[in-house]
C-alpha angles and dihedrals in degrees: 000000000000125000089250094053091048091047093052093048096045093044088054091047091051092050093048095045091052099237113185110243121215123241109265094221093049093046092046094052102033101230142035097251092057092040090058090058095047112131121233117240113257122237110289142152129218129188103213109167093191116171117181130172134205123198134024128321089262100039117034150126123233122215116193132180114191100178147348126213129189110202132186094268103029144318142283135195131196109225141177127198120191129188107210093166136094095247132072121240128210110226118216119260112247089209093056121096095218127063090012098151113138104115143070137311122202120218134182093234141018092235117124089216090066091052091048094047094048090046093049092049093046092241102117113150117259117271115253092220124218112249096193134040121193107219101014120255116264116249089226128023104209124208109284093015128118140192124212125182151109125283120196144168140180122250140082124275122214114258113237094027122120119241125216122180121233123211119189173273098290116173122195115236099224127345111339120232117262110283095030124093126231092235120027132192110177122204112187122247086214117085133188125203115226115229123224 
């Protein structure tokens, strides 16, 4: 089983089991006193062009992040989600209170080993959920269909932290093809370090 497959399955298990996630700022800095003095990242733009796939060559989903922008009052990311499988996927409802997981996660490094270790121990940082989707997410992503848009939210991000983008939750409508999970939460392999 690949790292990505394990990540998807464990991230789902952590969400379903209700693990308490640590505060990203507290985890990044080590204690509350230092966390209180963390500096917010300044406005910045990054062209990322990440394209990651999950599944087999014949049946897969594609998760793409074109760019990330930190603005004075929040952040926004340009994403694309493609369904190159033979099954439809329900896409989570951004107005729902459960399974609301499109957004960002902040990490202390850009190393995949950190992501894997936190995932395995059930201590992934909380998702900074998107508050706005332009255009809105589809309720169902049909085979061969895609969604492209901008997700955004208000709130400062900690300078020096590493950003990963989270896509999910995607739920297969019917039995998923071999190599694809029934419920998928994707955390990008790609990571971007926020400047001061």
